[in-house]
KOLGURO-264349 format. One record per residue (C-alpha): residue number from 1; chain; y, z, x. Coordinates in pm, whole numbers, plus 50000, padded with zeros to 5 digits. Layout:
+-------+--------+-------+-------+-------+
: nuvex : drenfi :     v :     w :     u :
+-------+--------+-------+-------+-------+
:   NUM :      A :     Y :     Z :     X :
...
+-------+--------+-------+-------+-------+
//
This chain:
+-------+--------+-------+-------+-------+
: nuvex : drenfi :     v :     w :     u :
+-------+--------+-------+-------+-------+
:     1 :      A : 50000 : 50000 : 50000 :
:     2 :      A : 50348 : 49920 : 50127 :
:     3 :      A : 50565 : 50216 : 50222 :
:     4 :      A : 50887 : 50275 : 50028 :
:     5 :      A : 51108 : 50194 : 50326 :
:     6 :      A : 50919 : 49869 : 50397 :
:     7 :      A : 50938 : 49762 : 50033 :
:     8 :      A : 51313 : 49820 : 50021 :
:     9 :      A : 51356 : 49633 : 50350 :
:    10 :      A : 51154 : 49333 : 50234 :
:    11 :      A : 51331 : 49310 : 49900 :
:    12 :      A : 51674 : 49338 : 50059 :
:    13 :      A : 51597 : 49079 : 50327 :
:    14 :      A : 51452 : 48830 : 50083 :
:    15 :      A : 51122 : 48804 : 50277 :
:    16 :      A : 50917 : 48905 : 49977 :
:    17 :      A : 50923 : 48560 : 49815 :
:    18 :      A : 50871 : 48632 : 49448 :
:    19 :      A : 50825 : 49011 : 49432 :
:    20 :      A : 50523 : 49129 : 49239 :
:    21 :      A : 50509 : 49403 : 48980 :
:    22 :      A : 50355 : 49641 : 49234 :
:    23 :      A : 50636 : 49578 : 49483 :
:    24 :      A : 50898 : 49670 : 49222 :
:    25 :      A : 50690 : 49971 : 49118 :
:    26 :      A : 50665 : 50092 : 49477 :
:    27 :      A : 51041 : 50063 : 49521 :
:    28 :      A : 51096 : 50237 : 49187 :
:    29 :      A : 50883 : 50527 : 49311 :
:    30 :      A : 51081 : 50541 : 49635 :
:    31 :      A : 51412 : 50536 : 49449 :
:    32 :      A : 51292 : 50813 : 49218 :
:    33 :      A : 51196 : 51031 : 49517 :
:    34 :      A : 51538 : 50973 : 49672 :
:    35 :      A : 51716 : 51066 : 49349 :
:    36 :      A : 51834 : 50711 : 49279 :
:    37 :      A : 51746 : 50740 : 48913 :
:    38 :      A : 51925 : 50436 : 48776 :
:    39 :      A : 51784 : 50216 : 49052 :
:    40 :      A : 51437 : 50352 : 48973 :
:    41 :      A : 51484 : 50254 : 48607 :
:    42 :      A : 51597 : 49903 : 48704 :
:    43 :      A : 51297 : 49847 : 48933 :
:    44 :      A : 51054 : 49996 : 48682 :
:    45 :      A : 51193 : 49761 : 48418 :
:    46 :      A : 51138 : 49461 : 48645 :
:    47 :      A : 50784 : 49579 : 48719 :
:    48 :      A : 50712 : 49611 : 48345 :
:    49 :      A : 50847 : 49261 : 48281 :
:    50 :      A : 50596 : 49124 : 48533 :
:    51 :      A : 50306 : 49351 : 48431 :
:    52 :      A : 50342 : 49543 : 48101 :
:    53 :      A : 49994 : 49694 : 48136 :
:    54 :      A : 50060 : 49962 : 48397 :
:    55 :      A : 50107 : 50299 : 48224 :
:    56 :      A : 50225 : 50462 : 48547 :
:    57 :      A : 50539 : 50248 : 48547 :
:    58 :      A : 50621 : 50353 : 48190 :
:    59 :      A : 50568 : 50715 : 48293 :
:    60 :      A : 50801 : 50677 : 48591 :
:    61 :      A : 51071 : 50516 : 48379 :
:    62 :      A : 51023 : 50779 : 48106 :
:    63 :      A : 51071 : 51058 : 48361 :
:    64 :      A : 51382 : 50883 : 48491 :
:    65 :      A : 51532 : 50852 : 48143 :
:    66 :      A : 51447 : 51219 : 48089 :
:    67 :      A : 51680 : 51302 : 48380 :
:    68 :      A : 51980 : 51094 : 48275 :
:    69 :      A : 51913 : 50997 : 47914 :
:    70 :      A : 51900 : 50881 : 47655 :
:    71 :      A : 51604 : 51096 : 47549 :
:    72 :      A : 51507 : 50833 : 47293 :
:    73 :      A : 51427 : 50588 : 47574 :
:    74 :      A : 51216 : 50850 : 47749 :
:    75 :      A : 51025 : 50919 : 47426 :
:    76 :      A : 50964 : 50549 : 47370 :
:    77 :      A : 50832 : 50499 : 47723 :
:    78 :      A : 50601 : 50799 : 47703 :
:    79 :      A : 50465 : 50660 : 47375 :
:    80 :      A : 50396 : 50324 : 47542 :
:    81 :      A : 50224 : 50498 : 47833 :
:    82 :      A : 50008 : 50697 : 47589 :
:    83 :      A : 49896 : 50376 : 47418 :
:    84 :      A : 49779 : 50247 : 47756 :
:    85 :      A : 49631 : 50581 : 47874 :
:    86 :      A : 49547 : 50781 : 47560 :
:    87 :      A : 49339 : 51040 : 47748 :
:    88 :      A : 49610 : 51144 : 47997 :
:    89 :      A : 49706 : 51495 : 47883 :
:    90 :      A : 50011 : 51508 : 48112 :
:    91 :      A : 50169 : 51226 : 47913 :
:    92 :      A : 50131 : 51431 : 47593 :
:    93 :      A : 50284 : 51734 : 47762 :
:    94 :      A : 50574 : 51534 : 47903 :
:    95 :      A : 50644 : 51373 : 47566 :
:    96 :      A : 50649 : 51715 : 47400 :
:    97 :      A : 50885 : 51841 : 47670 :
:    98 :      A : 51133 : 51562 : 47601 :
:    99 :      A : 51117 : 51619 : 47227 :
:   100 :      A : 51179 : 51991 : 47286 :
:   101 :      A : 51502 : 51898 : 47464 :
:   102 :      A : 51622 : 51715 : 47153 :
:   103 :      A : 51589 : 52034 : 46948 :
:   104 :      A : 51391 : 51854 : 46678 :
:   105 :      A : 51135 : 52126 : 46618 :
:   106 :      A : 50955 : 51961 : 46327 :
:   107 :      A : 50917 : 51641 : 46529 :
:   108 :      A : 50771 : 51841 : 46818 :
:   109 :      A : 50531 : 52031 : 46592 :
:   110 :      A : 50403 : 51709 : 46438 :
:   111 :      A : 50360 : 51536 : 46775 :
:   112 :      A : 50171 : 51825 : 46934 :
:   113 :      A : 49958 : 51871 : 46623 :
:   114 :      A : 49850 : 51506 : 46641 :
:   115 :      A : 49753 : 51547 : 47005 :
:   116 :      A : 49553 : 51864 : 46940 :
:   117 :      A : 49375 : 51712 : 46642 :
:   118 :      A : 49275 : 51416 : 46860 :
:   119 :      A : 49100 : 51657 : 47096 :
:   120 :      A : 49368 : 51651 : 47366 :
:   121 :      A : 49495 : 52004 : 47411 :
:   122 :      A : 49632 : 52231 : 47681 :
:   123 :      A : 49795 : 52569 : 47693 :
:   124 :      A : 50130 : 52397 : 47757 :
:   125 :      A : 50104 : 52204 : 47431 :
:   126 :      A : 50019 : 52521 : 47238 :
:   127 :      A : 50303 : 52702 : 47416 :
:   128 :      A : 50559 : 52438 : 47324 :
:   129 :      A : 50441 : 52427 : 46963 :
:   130 :      A : 50451 : 52807 : 46944 :
:   131 :      A : 50809 : 52799 : 47070 :
:   132 :      A : 50901 : 52537 : 46808 :
:   133 :      A : 50735 : 52742 : 46534 :
:   134 :      A : 50931 : 53047 : 46649 :
:   135 :      A : 51262 : 52861 : 46639 :
:   136 :      A : 51175 : 52748 : 46286 :
:   137 :      A : 51100 : 53112 : 46196 :
:   138 :      A : 50734 : 53028 : 46132 :
:   139 :      A : 50625 : 53342 : 46312 :
:   140 :      A : 50266 : 53359 : 46189 :
:   141 :      A : 50204 : 53002 : 46306 :
:   142 :      A : 50358 : 53083 : 46643 :
:   143 :      A : 50132 : 53387 : 46675 :
:   144 :      A : 49827 : 53174 : 46596 :
:   145 :      A : 49910 : 52935 : 46881 :
:   146 :      A : 49969 : 53223 : 47120 :
:   147 :      A : 49631 : 53366 : 47019 :
:   148 :      A : 49468 : 53038 : 47120 :
:   149 :      A : 49645 : 53050 : 47456 :
:   150 :      A : 49531 : 53409 : 47513 :
:   151 :      A : 49171 : 53289 : 47474 :
:   152 :      A : 49217 : 53024 : 47745 :
:   153 :      A : 49150 : 53060 : 48120 :
:   154 :      A : 49526 : 53067 : 48190 :
:   155 :      A : 49539 : 53414 : 48032 :
:   156 :      A : 49313 : 53554 : 48304 :
:   157 :      A : 49623 : 53562 : 48522 :
:   158 :      A : 49768 : 53902 : 48434 :
:   159 :      A : 50130 : 53788 : 48447 :
:   160 :      A : 50064 : 53493 : 48220 :
:   161 :      A : 49878 : 53728 : 47987 :
:   162 :      A : 50177 : 53965 : 47993 :
:   163 :      A : 50412 : 53680 : 47908 :
:   164 :      A : 50207 : 53562 : 47610 :
:   165 :      A : 50131 : 53914 : 47483 :
:   166 :      A : 50495 : 54011 : 47465 :
:   167 :      A : 50581 : 53684 : 47291 :
:   168 :      A : 50305 : 53734 : 47036 :
:   169 :      A : 50419 : 54093 : 46988 :
:   170 :      A : 50762 : 53967 : 46886 :
:   171 :      A : 50604 : 53716 : 46649 :
:   172 :      A : 50400 : 53993 : 46486 :
:   173 :      A : 50716 : 54205 : 46457 :
:   174 :      A : 50902 : 53922 : 46287 :
:   175 :      A : 50612 : 53857 : 46049 :
:   176 :      A : 50585 : 54231 : 45970 :
:   177 :      A : 50238 : 54268 : 46121 :
:   178 :      A : 50335 : 54595 : 46281 :
:   179 :      A : 49995 : 54726 : 46388 :
:   180 :      A : 49923 : 54403 : 46577 :
:   181 :      A : 50274 : 54402 : 46723 :
:   182 :      A : 50237 : 54757 : 46852 :
:   183 :      A : 49900 : 54672 : 47010 :
:   184 :      A : 50036 : 54365 : 47191 :
:   185 :      A : 50342 : 54550 : 47318 :
:   186 :      A : 50126 : 54835 : 47443 :
:   187 :      A : 49893 : 54596 : 47628 :
:   188 :      A : 50189 : 54410 : 47778 :
:   189 :      A : 50346 : 54737 : 47895 :
:   190 :      A : 50020 : 54836 : 48064 :
:   191 :      A : 50074 : 54529 : 48285 :
:   192 :      A : 50452 : 54572 : 48332 :
:   193 :      A : 50550 : 54936 : 48269 :
:   194 :      A : 50916 : 54870 : 48357 :
:   195 :      A : 50970 : 54597 : 48095 :
:   196 :      A : 51271 : 54723 : 47898 :
:   197 :      A : 51261 : 54440 : 47642 :
:   198 :      A : 50904 : 54516 : 47541 :
:   199 :      A : 50980 : 54888 : 47515 :
:   200 :      A : 51265 : 54794 : 47282 :
:   201 :      A : 51035 : 54568 : 47079 :
:   202 :      A : 50775 : 54843 : 47044 :
:   203 :      A : 51048 : 55093 : 46953 :
:   204 :      A : 51158 : 54859 : 46674 :
:   205 :      A : 50798 : 54825 : 46555 :
:   206 :      A : 50735 : 55198 : 46562 :
:   207 :      A : 51059 : 55277 : 46380 :
:   208 :      A : 50951 : 55043 : 46100 :
:   209 :      A : 50610 : 55217 : 46093 :
:   210 :      A : 50776 : 55557 : 46058 :
:   211 :      A : 50670 : 55667 : 46407 :
:   212 :      A : 51013 : 55806 : 46488 :
:   213 :      A : 50923 : 56029 : 46784 :
:   214 :      A : 50731 : 55746 : 46952 :
:   215 :      A : 51019 : 55508 : 46882 :
:   216 :      A : 51265 : 55750 : 47043 :
:   217 :      A : 51038 : 55774 : 47348 :
:   218 :      A : 51034 : 55395 : 47378 :
:   219 :      A : 51412 : 55370 : 47338 :
:   220 :      A : 51456 : 55633 : 47608 :
:   221 :      A : 51242 : 55420 : 47840 :
:   222 :      A : 51438 : 55110 : 47736 :
:   223 :      A : 51758 : 55285 : 47840 :
:   224 :      A : 51600 : 55408 : 48163 :
:   225 :      A : 51523 : 55052 : 48273 :
:   226 :      A : 51829 : 54893 : 48104 :
:   227 :      A : 52109 : 55151 : 48084 :
:   228 :      A : 52356 : 54894 : 47953 :
:   229 :      A : 52156 : 54821 : 47637 :
:   230 :      A : 52395 : 54921 : 47358 :
:   231 :      A : 52147 : 54823 : 47089 :
:   232 :      A : 51897 : 55078 : 47221 :
:   233 :      A : 52157 : 55355 : 47194 :
:   234 :      A : 52245 : 55235 : 46842 :
:   235 :      A : 51884 : 55237 : 46725 :
:   236 :      A : 51818 : 55576 : 46877 :
:   237 :      A : 52133 : 55714 : 46714 :
:   238 :      A : 52013 : 55597 : 46373 :
:   239 :      A : 51670 : 55755 : 46422 :
:   240 :      A : 51828 : 56082 : 46536 :
:   241 :      A : 52041 : 56075 : 46220 :
:   242 :      A : 51729 : 56027 : 46007 :
:   243 :      A : 51573 : 56327 : 46180 :
:   244 :      A : 51886 : 56535 : 46126 :
:   245 :      A : 51970 : 56566 : 46495 :
:   246 :      A : 52342 : 56510 : 46450 :
:   247 :      A : 52462 : 56596 : 46800 :
:   248 :      A : 52217 : 56359 : 46968 :
:   249 :      A : 52304 : 56090 : 46716 :
:   250 :      A : 52675 : 56131 : 46781 :
:   251 :      A : 52626 : 56113 : 47158 :
:   252 :      A : 52421 : 55794 : 47132 :
:   253 :      A : 52667 : 55640 : 46888 :
:   254 :      A : 52953 : 55714 : 47127 :
:   255 :      A : 52764 : 55548 : 47411 :
:   256 :      A : 52679 : 55247 : 47195 :
:   257 :      A : 53046 : 55203 : 47112 :
:   258 :      A : 53142 : 55236 : 47479 :
:   259 :      A : 52895 : 54960 : 47562 :
:   260 :      A : 53045 : 54739 : 47292 :
:   261 :      A : 52768 : 54741 : 47034 :
:   262 :      A : 52934 : 54560 : 46742 :
:   263 :      A : 52737 : 54719 : 46458 :
:   264 :      A : 52962 : 55024 : 46498 :
:   265 :      A : 53272 : 54820 : 46419 :
:   266 :      A : 53380 : 54754 : 46776 :
+-------+--------+-------+-------+-------+
//
């Protein structure tokens, strides 16, 4: 195979005769590596004109359009590449990634669902669909996808497992499945015992379950690891008020106001 530098040299000098599709493709790859995105698109287009059957060229041009836009062109090229290489899972993942950038959650959900139903699936596809479900406030669906991921080999990595557990915990909180949410938060905290956000999530869950003492404990840990969290002081103040501990409630309310928590009218 010709090196990128040699291909560029031959094309510029005119010693290539009539350049072939592979010559343009090689130069497109070289331009892409050098960050010459528009030049890469131009060469990929010329390669496609000479040989429209190479899915790798469509993928290269799709990735280039993904960098500079428009996203619609990237989506179209990934679709063409998928027609030529329907079993390449990375094309499905890349297409989903572009669609995610457009913010069209329903479009993303439908595209990933089609891929999964065809037998082509990966944790990245489930992850992107879960994220789209979450943004659409379809929390139970998001939790279902995260459950699938947690059954995959990727979840054997403890930090990946932590990431997906805390996300599923939030989904369970939003869908009012408090027992499941508490369990996921607890398992996530066993992996990362300094995770202030998950302490806050579990505190929220436990407050809704009527476990006020446990919720206060979690909020205290939230504040320990994130002392600037005004919302934690606000929530703890409200629980103290419910328990009749007026002085503690007043102190937390004062701190929440100092930190600019807006629910106290600041």
